[in-house]
C-alpha positions as CSV (number, residue, x, y, z in Angstrom):
1,M,163.9,-41.3,70.4
2,I,162.8,-43.6,73.2
3,K,162.0,-40.8,75.6
4,T,159.2,-39.7,73.2
5,Y,157.2,-42.8,74.1
6,S,155.2,-43.0,77.3
7,K,156.5,-45.2,80.1
8,G,153.2,-47.1,79.9
9,L,153.7,-48.0,76.3
10,F,157.2,-49.3,76.9
11,A,156.0,-51.3,79.9
12,T,153.3,-52.8,77.7
13,M,155.9,-53.7,75.0
14,A,158.3,-55.1,77.6
15,M,155.6,-57.2,79.2
16,A,154.5,-58.4,75.8
17,F,158.0,-59.5,74.9
18,M,158.5,-61.3,78.2
19,A,155.2,-63.1,77.7
20,F,156.2,-63.9,74.1
21,T,159.5,-65.5,75.2
22,A,158.3,-67.1,78.4
23,S,155.7,-69.3,76.8
24,A,156.5,-72.9,75.7
25,Q,159.6,-72.9,73.6
26,Q,158.8,-73.3,69.9
27,R,161.5,-73.4,67.2
28,Y,161.4,-70.5,64.8
29,L,159.5,-68.4,67.3
30,D,161.5,-68.8,70.4
31,E,165.2,-69.1,71.2
32,V,166.0,-72.8,71.4
33,F,169.8,-72.5,71.1
34,T,172.3,-70.4,73.0
35,N,175.2,-68.3,71.6
36,S,177.6,-71.1,72.4
37,Q,175.6,-73.4,70.2
38,I,175.8,-71.1,67.2
39,T,178.4,-71.6,64.5
40,V,179.6,-68.5,62.6
41,V,181.2,-69.1,59.2
42,T,182.8,-65.8,58.0
43,N,183.9,-64.4,54.7
44,V,182.0,-66.9,52.5
45,P,182.3,-65.7,48.9
46,Y,178.9,-66.0,47.2
47,G,179.6,-64.1,43.9
48,Y,181.4,-61.3,42.1
49,N,180.6,-58.7,39.5
50,F,181.8,-55.5,37.8
51,S,181.7,-52.3,39.9
52,Q,181.7,-49.0,38.1
53,Y,182.6,-47.1,41.3
54,V,185.7,-48.7,42.6
55,P,188.1,-45.7,42.7
56,A,191.0,-45.7,40.2
57,T,193.4,-45.5,43.1
58,M,192.2,-49.0,44.1
59,G,192.4,-50.3,40.6
60,G,188.8,-49.7,39.5
61,P,186.5,-49.8,37.8
62,M,186.8,-53.6,38.2
63,V,185.2,-56.9,39.1
64,I,184.9,-57.2,42.9
65,P,183.9,-60.1,45.1
66,M,180.8,-60.3,47.4
67,Y,181.0,-62.1,50.7
68,S,178.6,-63.3,53.4
69,D,178.8,-64.5,57.0
70,V,176.7,-67.4,57.9
71,Y,175.2,-67.8,61.4
72,M,173.5,-71.2,62.2
73,P,172.9,-73.7,64.9
74,D,175.8,-76.0,65.3
75,T,175.2,-79.0,63.1
76,A,176.7,-81.3,65.7
77,I,173.9,-80.2,68.1
78,D,171.0,-79.4,65.8
79,Q,169.6,-82.6,64.1
80,T,167.2,-80.7,61.8
81,A,168.3,-81.5,58.2
82,S,166.4,-78.7,56.4
83,R,166.4,-75.3,58.0
84,P,164.8,-72.0,56.8
85,V,167.1,-69.2,55.8
86,V,167.0,-65.5,56.5
87,I,169.4,-63.3,54.4
88,I,170.1,-59.9,55.9
89,F,171.3,-56.8,54.0
90,H,173.0,-53.9,55.9
91,T,172.5,-50.1,55.8
92,G,174.9,-47.4,54.6
93,S,173.3,-45.3,51.8
94,F,174.9,-47.6,49.2
95,L,178.3,-46.0,50.1
96,P,181.4,-47.6,51.6
97,K,181.5,-47.7,55.4
98,G,183.3,-44.6,56.7
99,L,182.4,-42.4,53.8
100,A,179.2,-41.0,55.1
101,S,178.4,-43.1,58.2
102,P,180.0,-45.3,60.8
103,L,177.8,-48.1,59.4
104,G,177.7,-49.8,56.1
105,D,178.9,-53.5,56.0
106,R,177.7,-57.0,56.8
107,K,179.3,-56.8,60.3
108,D,177.2,-53.8,61.5
109,S,175.9,-54.1,65.0
110,A,172.2,-54.5,64.3
111,V,172.9,-56.9,61.4
112,V,175.0,-59.2,63.6
113,D,172.5,-59.1,66.4
114,L,169.6,-59.9,64.1
115,A,171.6,-62.8,62.6
116,K,172.4,-64.3,66.0
117,R,168.8,-63.9,67.1
118,F,167.5,-65.8,64.0
119,A,170.2,-68.5,64.5
120,R,169.2,-69.0,68.1
121,R,165.7,-69.7,66.9
122,G,166.8,-72.3,64.5
123,Y,167.2,-70.4,61.3
124,V,170.3,-70.2,59.1
125,A,171.0,-66.5,58.9
126,V,173.2,-65.0,56.2
127,S,174.6,-61.5,56.5
128,A,175.5,-60.4,53.0
129,S,177.6,-57.7,51.4
130,Y,176.7,-56.1,48.0
131,R,178.2,-53.7,45.5
132,L,178.5,-50.1,46.8
133,G,179.2,-46.7,45.3
134,W,177.5,-43.9,43.5
135,L,178.0,-40.2,42.9
136,A,176.1,-39.1,46.0
137,N,177.4,-35.6,46.1
138,S,177.4,-34.8,42.4
139,T,175.9,-31.4,41.6
140,N,174.5,-33.0,38.4
141,L,171.1,-34.3,39.2
142,D,171.2,-36.9,36.4
143,L,174.5,-38.3,37.7
144,R,173.3,-38.3,41.3
145,R,170.0,-39.9,40.6
146,G,171.1,-42.2,37.8
147,T,174.0,-43.7,39.8
148,N,171.8,-44.1,42.8
149,L,169.3,-46.1,40.8
150,L,172.2,-48.1,39.4
151,A,173.4,-48.8,42.9
152,V,170.0,-50.1,44.0
153,F,169.7,-52.1,40.7
154,S,173.1,-53.6,41.1
155,A,172.4,-54.5,44.8
156,V,169.2,-56.3,43.8
157,Q,171.2,-58.3,41.2
158,D,173.7,-59.2,44.0
159,A,170.9,-60.1,46.3
160,K,169.4,-62.5,43.7
161,V,172.8,-64.0,43.2
162,C,173.1,-64.5,47.0
163,V,169.7,-66.3,47.1
164,R,170.7,-68.5,44.2
165,A,174.0,-69.2,45.8
166,V,172.3,-70.2,49.0
167,R,170.0,-72.5,47.1
168,A,172.9,-73.9,45.2
169,S,174.6,-74.8,48.4
170,K,171.8,-77.3,49.0
171,L,171.4,-78.4,45.4
172,V,174.9,-78.8,44.1
173,Q,177.4,-78.0,46.9
174,G,176.9,-80.7,49.4
175,D,174.5,-78.8,51.7
176,P,177.0,-77.5,54.2
177,Y,174.5,-75.3,56.0
178,R,171.5,-77.8,55.9
179,I,169.2,-75.2,54.4
180,D,165.6,-75.6,53.1
181,P,165.6,-74.2,49.6
182,S,161.8,-73.6,49.7
183,A,162.1,-71.3,52.7
184,I,164.2,-68.2,52.2
185,S,163.2,-64.7,53.5
186,L,165.0,-61.4,53.3
187,V,165.6,-58.6,55.9
188,G,167.1,-55.3,55.1
189,A,168.0,-52.3,57.3
190,G,168.2,-48.8,55.8
191,S,169.5,-49.1,52.3
192,G,169.2,-52.8,52.8
193,G,165.4,-52.2,53.1
194,Y,165.4,-50.5,49.7
195,I,167.0,-53.7,48.4
196,T,164.4,-56.0,49.9
197,L,161.5,-53.9,48.7
198,A,163.0,-53.7,45.2
199,Y,163.7,-57.4,45.3
200,A,160.1,-58.2,46.0
201,T,158.7,-55.9,43.4
202,L,161.1,-55.0,40.5
203,S,160.2,-57.3,37.7
204,S,160.3,-55.6,34.3
205,Y,162.3,-53.2,32.2
206,P,159.5,-50.6,31.9
207,E,159.5,-50.2,35.7
208,V,162.9,-48.6,35.6
209,A,162.7,-47.2,32.0
210,A,159.3,-45.6,31.8
211,P,159.1,-43.2,34.8
212,N,160.4,-39.7,33.9
213,K,162.4,-39.7,37.2
214,F,164.4,-42.6,35.9
215,K,165.4,-40.9,32.7
216,Y,168.1,-38.3,31.9
217,Q,166.7,-34.8,32.2
218,D,169.4,-33.2,30.0
219,P,171.7,-34.3,27.2
220,G,175.3,-34.8,28.1
221,T,177.6,-37.5,29.4
222,G,175.9,-40.4,31.1
223,I,176.8,-42.5,34.1
224,F,179.1,-44.8,32.0
225,G,180.9,-41.9,30.3
226,T,179.0,-42.1,27.0
227,A,176.9,-39.5,25.3
228,V,173.1,-39.5,26.2
229,T,170.1,-37.6,25.2
230,A,167.2,-36.3,27.4
231,G,164.7,-39.0,27.9
232,T,167.2,-41.9,27.8
233,P,166.6,-44.3,30.7
234,Y,169.4,-44.4,33.3
235,I,169.4,-48.2,33.3
236,D,170.7,-49.8,30.1
237,T,170.1,-53.6,30.6
238,A,172.2,-54.2,27.5
239,R,175.1,-52.9,29.5
240,V,174.4,-53.9,33.1
241,G,172.0,-56.9,32.7
242,D,168.4,-57.1,33.9
243,W,166.9,-57.0,37.4
244,N,167.7,-60.7,37.8
245,G,171.3,-60.4,36.9
246,Y,171.0,-61.8,33.4
247,G,172.1,-60.3,30.1
248,G,174.5,-57.4,29.5
249,K,177.2,-60.0,29.4
250,A,180.8,-58.7,29.9
251,V,183.6,-59.8,27.6
252,I,186.2,-61.4,29.8
253,I,189.8,-61.0,28.6
254,G,191.7,-62.7,31.4
255,A,192.1,-62.7,35.2
256,H,193.2,-59.9,37.5
257,P,196.8,-60.4,38.6
258,V,196.0,-59.7,42.2
259,T,192.4,-60.8,42.8
260,G,192.3,-63.6,40.3
261,L,188.8,-62.4,39.3
262,P,187.7,-61.9,35.7
263,L,189.1,-58.9,33.8
264,V,186.4,-57.1,31.8
265,D,187.0,-55.6,28.4
266,Q,185.8,-52.1,29.1
267,T,185.9,-51.1,25.5
268,Q,182.9,-53.4,25.0
269,P,179.4,-52.4,26.3
270,G,178.7,-55.4,28.6
271,R,179.5,-55.1,32.3
272,N,177.5,-57.9,33.8
273,I,178.6,-61.4,34.9
274,E,175.9,-64.0,35.1
275,L,176.1,-66.4,38.1
276,Y,174.0,-69.4,39.1
277,K,171.8,-68.9,36.1
278,G,168.7,-71.1,36.2
279,V,168.7,-71.5,40.0
280,P,165.4,-70.0,41.4
281,H,165.6,-66.8,43.3
282,N,162.0,-66.5,44.7
283,V,161.6,-65.7,48.4
284,N,158.9,-66.2,50.9
285,M,158.7,-62.7,52.3
286,V,160.8,-59.5,52.7
287,V,161.2,-57.3,55.8
288,N,162.2,-53.6,55.5
289,L,163.7,-51.6,58.4
290,G,163.6,-47.9,57.4
291,G,163.9,-48.2,53.6
292,A,161.5,-47.3,50.8
293,L,160.1,-48.5,47.5
294,G,161.7,-46.9,44.5
295,D,158.4,-46.5,42.7
296,S,154.9,-47.5,43.7
297,A,154.3,-48.8,40.2
298,W,156.8,-51.6,41.0
299,M,154.3,-53.3,43.3
300,E,151.8,-55.7,41.7
301,Q,149.6,-58.6,42.6
302,G,151.7,-61.7,43.3
303,D,154.8,-60.0,44.6
304,A,156.4,-61.4,47.8
305,P,154.8,-60.4,51.2
306,V,156.1,-57.3,52.8
307,V,156.6,-56.3,56.5
308,S,158.0,-52.9,57.3
309,F,159.3,-50.9,60.2
310,H,159.7,-47.1,59.9
311,S,160.1,-43.9,61.9
312,R,157.2,-41.6,61.0
313,Y,159.4,-38.5,60.8
314,D,162.3,-40.1,59.0
315,F,164.0,-37.3,57.1
316,Y,166.1,-39.6,54.9
317,A,163.4,-42.0,53.7
318,P,159.8,-41.0,53.7
319,Y,157.1,-42.8,55.7
320,Y,154.3,-42.1,53.2
321,R,155.8,-40.7,50.0
322,G,158.5,-38.1,49.4
323,M,162.1,-37.3,48.6
324,V,165.1,-39.5,49.6
325,N,167.8,-37.3,51.2
326,V,171.4,-38.6,51.6
327,P,173.9,-36.9,53.9
328,V,177.4,-36.7,52.6
329,A,180.2,-34.6,54.2
330,G,177.8,-32.5,56.3
331,A,175.5,-31.7,53.4
332,F,172.2,-33.2,52.3
333,F,171.6,-34.3,48.7
334,P,168.0,-34.9,47.5
335,V,167.9,-37.8,45.1
336,V,164.5,-39.0,44.0
337,E,160.9,-39.3,45.2
338,V,159.9,-42.7,46.4
339,A,157.0,-44.6,48.1
340,G,157.6,-45.1,51.8
341,S,156.8,-48.0,54.1
342,H,153.2,-47.0,54.7
343,T,152.5,-46.8,51.0
344,A,154.4,-50.0,50.2
345,V,152.7,-52.1,52.9
346,K,149.3,-50.7,52.1
347,M,149.7,-51.7,48.5
348,A,150.9,-55.2,49.5
349,N,147.9,-55.6,51.7
350,T,145.5,-54.3,49.1
351,F,146.8,-56.6,46.4
352,G,146.5,-59.6,48.7
353,N,150.2,-60.2,48.7
354,N,150.2,-60.1,52.5
355,T,147.2,-62.3,53.0
356,V,149.5,-65.3,53.7
357,L,150.9,-63.4,56.7
358,A,147.5,-63.4,58.4
359,G,148.5,-60.2,60.3
360,S,144.8,-59.3,60.9
361,T,144.4,-62.5,63.0
362,M,147.1,-61.4,65.5
363,N,146.0,-59.5,68.6
364,D,149.3,-59.7,70.5
365,A,150.5,-56.4,72.1
366,Y,152.8,-55.6,69.2
367,S,150.2,-56.1,66.5
368,V,147.6,-54.0,68.4
369,I,150.2,-51.2,68.9
370,A,151.1,-51.3,65.2
371,R,147.7,-51.2,63.7
372,T,146.3,-48.6,66.1
373,N,149.2,-46.1,65.7
374,A,147.8,-42.7,65.0
375,Y,150.1,-42.3,61.9
376,N,149.2,-45.7,60.5
377,I,146.4,-44.3,58.3
378,G,143.9,-47.1,57.6
379,N,145.2,-49.3,60.4
380,Q,147.4,-51.1,58.0
381,E,148.6,-54.6,59.0
382,N,152.2,-55.7,58.8
383,L,153.5,-52.2,59.4
384,F,155.2,-51.1,62.7
385,T,155.5,-47.3,63.1
386,F,157.9,-45.5,65.5
387,N,156.7,-42.1,66.4
388,M,160.0,-40.3,67.3
389,V,159.9,-36.6,66.5
390,P,162.8,-34.3,65.8
391,P,163.8,-32.6,69.1
392,V,163.9,-29.3,67.2
393,A,161.2,-28.8,64.7
394,T,163.3,-26.5,62.5
395,L,165.9,-29.3,62.2
396,P,163.9,-32.2,60.8
397,F,167.0,-34.1,59.9
398,R,167.9,-34.5,63.5
399,V,165.6,-37.4,64.1
400,N,166.4,-40.9,65.1
401,S,165.5,-42.8,61.9
402,N,167.6,-45.9,62.6
403,P,166.9,-46.7,66.3
404,W,168.0,-50.3,66.1
405,D,171.6,-49.3,65.2
406,W,174.6,-48.7,67.4
407,W,178.3,-48.4,66.6
408,D,181.7,-47.6,67.9
409,P,181.3,-44.3,69.8
410,T,184.9,-43.2,69.0
411,D,184.1,-43.2,65.3
412,P,184.5,-39.6,64.0
413,L,181.3,-39.9,62.0
414,S,179.3,-40.5,65.1
415,A,179.1,-36.8,65.8
416,N,176.9,-36.4,62.7
417,E,174.4,-39.0,63.8
418,T,171.1,-38.3,65.7
419,N,170.8,-41.8,67.1
420,P,171.8,-41.5,70.8
421,N,173.9,-44.6,70.2
422,V,173.0,-46.5,73.3
423,K,173.3,-50.3,72.8
424,A,170.7,-51.2,75.4
425,Q,168.1,-48.9,73.8
426,S,168.8,-50.2,70.3
427,L,168.4,-53.8,71.5
428,L,164.9,-52.9,72.8
429,Y,164.0,-51.8,69.3
430,I,165.3,-55.0,67.9
431,D,163.2,-56.9,70.5
432,T,160.2,-55.2,68.8
433,V,161.4,-56.0,65.3
434,M,161.7,-59.7,66.2
435,A,158.5,-59.9,68.1
436,F,156.5,-58.3,65.3
437,T,158.3,-60.2,62.5
438,L,158.5,-63.7,63.8
439,P,154.8,-64.7,63.9
440,R,154.4,-63.3,60.3
441,M,157.5,-65.2,59.1
442,A,156.0,-68.3,60.7
443,K,152.9,-67.8,58.7
444,A,154.9,-67.5,55.5
445,L,156.8,-70.7,56.4
446,N,153.5,-72.5,57.2
447,A,152.4,-71.7,53.6
448,V,155.3,-73.9,52.3
449,G,154.7,-76.8,54.6
450,Y,155.8,-75.9,58.2
451,T,153.5,-76.3,61.2
452,I,154.4,-73.4,63.5
453,S,151.7,-72.6,65.9
454,V,151.0,-68.8,66.1
455,P,148.3,-67.5,68.5
456,E,145.5,-65.9,66.7
457,A,142.4,-63.9,67.7
458,E,139.6,-66.4,68.7
459,G,136.0,-66.3,67.6
460,L,136.4,-64.0,64.6
461,K,135.3,-65.6,61.4
462,F,133.9,-64.1,58.2
463,Q,132.3,-65.1,54.9
464,V,131.6,-63.5,51.5
465,L,128.6,-65.1,49.9
466,P,128.1,-66.1,47.1
467,N,131.6,-66.2,45.9
468,P,132.1,-66.2,42.9
469,T,129.0,-64.0,42.2
470,T,127.2,-62.3,39.4
471,A,125.1,-60.2,41.7
472,N,125.6,-58.4,45.0
473,A,127.5,-60.3,47.7
474,Q,126.9,-60.4,51.4
475,L,129.7,-59.9,53.8
476,L,129.1,-61.8,57.1
477,V,131.3,-61.5,60.2
478,Y,130.9,-63.7,63.3
479,G,132.2,-62.7,66.8
480,A,132.9,-59.1,65.9
481,Q,131.4,-55.9,64.5
482,I,132.3,-54.5,61.1
483,Q,133.6,-50.9,61.4
484,A,134.8,-50.2,57.9
485,V,135.1,-51.9,54.5
486,E,137.3,-51.1,51.5
487,V,137.3,-53.0,48.2
488,H,140.0,-52.7,45.6
489,D,140.5,-54.3,42.2
490,V,143.7,-56.1,41.2
491,L,145.3,-52.8,40.1
492,G,144.8,-51.3,43.6
493,R,142.0,-49.0,42.5
494,A,139.2,-48.4,45.1
495,V,135.8,-49.5,43.9
496,F,133.9,-49.3,47.2
497,A,134.3,-48.0,50.7
498,S,132.1,-47.7,53.7
499,E,133.0,-46.6,57.2
500,G,131.4,-45.7,60.5
501,L,129.7,-49.0,60.6
502,N,128.7,-51.1,63.6
503,A,127.2,-54.3,62.1
504,S,127.8,-58.0,61.6
505,E,126.8,-58.0,57.9
506,L,127.0,-55.7,54.9
507,E,125.8,-56.0,51.3
508,L,128.5,-55.3,48.7
509,P,127.3,-53.8,45.5
510,S,129.3,-56.2,43.4
511,A,126.6,-56.5,40.7
512,A,127.8,-53.1,39.4
513,W,131.5,-54.1,39.2
514,A,133.3,-55.3,36.1
515,P,134.1,-59.1,36.1
516,G,137.4,-59.9,37.8
517,A,139.0,-60.4,41.2
518,Y,138.6,-58.0,44.1
519,F,140.1,-57.7,47.5
520,V,137.8,-56.9,50.4
521,R,139.5,-55.3,53.4
522,I,137.4,-55.6,56.6
523,Q,138.1,-53.6,59.7
524,T,136.4,-54.9,62.8
525,D,136.6,-54.2,66.5
526,R,138.7,-57.3,66.8
527,G,141.2,-56.7,64.0
528,M,141.5,-56.6,60.2
529,R,140.6,-59.3,57.7
530,T,141.1,-59.5,53.9
531,A,138.9,-61.6,51.6
532,K,139.1,-62.2,47.9
533,L,135.8,-61.9,45.9
534,I,135.4,-63.1,42.3
535,R,132.9,-61.2,40.2
536,N,131.9,-63.4,37.2
């Protein structure tokens, strides 16, 4: 909670934000439009697909639509013809709003506020829905875990359809939103954060089929009502399609008499409907607010850059590694062990995926606070940690793990929440989210041709010589002192580490390493740097 921070820290953060916004106005960093200059286009359909968990009382299982709301500078005012896009995914534990939480759709408070803030800075912001539903309170671990994985998997498919639909609006639909198809980023809060992290990293069938935690533990009836054996993967891509939303094609036997959407022949195995096939779905970066990475093995070199925000003592999604716990009807249901924000960002930094964000060059107040947080082991860049602790140590679930959210205080589910639900307080946290994210998003945009000026630390330069090398290499730093160095190979394995240093140069024993690429992470008294070294 906010009261657990010192007044001095909040004064520092407040002053930093005022300084950030008071400088010369620069599009994509500062607000250059007002709310009155923002156009909001609601209920824009971007796709549809089969949902296994639409209740029978509502006609399900059946094909359902997915919608989005678009926030953008008024095209009558804004003359920019090609604008970067931010797609935002809401929280809600992959359950319909009102089932377990007063939150859970694309019109949630924080999602709308974030969308408006991006739009006022010149972005096109898209708040998107996705398929919901899983057997969260099942006493059968296989059904609880398997349907949860399916919910994440389906949501990633929907997110990729949304990205493709946004691109298609430029390429084949007349460009109604004036978007730049080369500049699309994702932001996810809560379960939306699970989506963005999975989007950036999930890229092959073995990633969801090989880990034992993603397989049936016991024989019985599976998540689609068919017989399964122990060791069978929960995800059957022949039935639901792959992580991109391709394959597992449903047999269509007509149109629903009410919705007009396709009717799927449920006597056949396929349940997936391919949409916008062939349109690219790559993104420039992803941002996670309080979610986690389904499995650390999903992350690999070349994945999209990752920025994360997380409460250190989050009971529901771990900060380092641990169990996901979902509250339903006053009870907690453990689901599966995952890699938290610290682990995910550390891996993205180590693999060099985050190099484009140049977080180590930023010495603004937010970046300094983030990298020096006591719980941020290794002073990881691109990770902002909130230190709220449970007011009662014996009740670890009573911790504010979603401080950016607020909602209708008359909602009956509010009584089960630990967030104090004060809008002004939540807006301060969103101030922090924006101030930390925007310079990094600007760097990702600069990598695809933008020229957004982001203040950086001056006088800090480094070299690794020779590079490539067949012998030992020299690490040289100018304008700072080396404090620690870590070197990892492309699989994330540590091959060298040295700390407690106070020097401007260091010899790396690269002659002893196998040929290949290595990532050299340099901690100095003026920030962090990452270099790539090739050993021939």
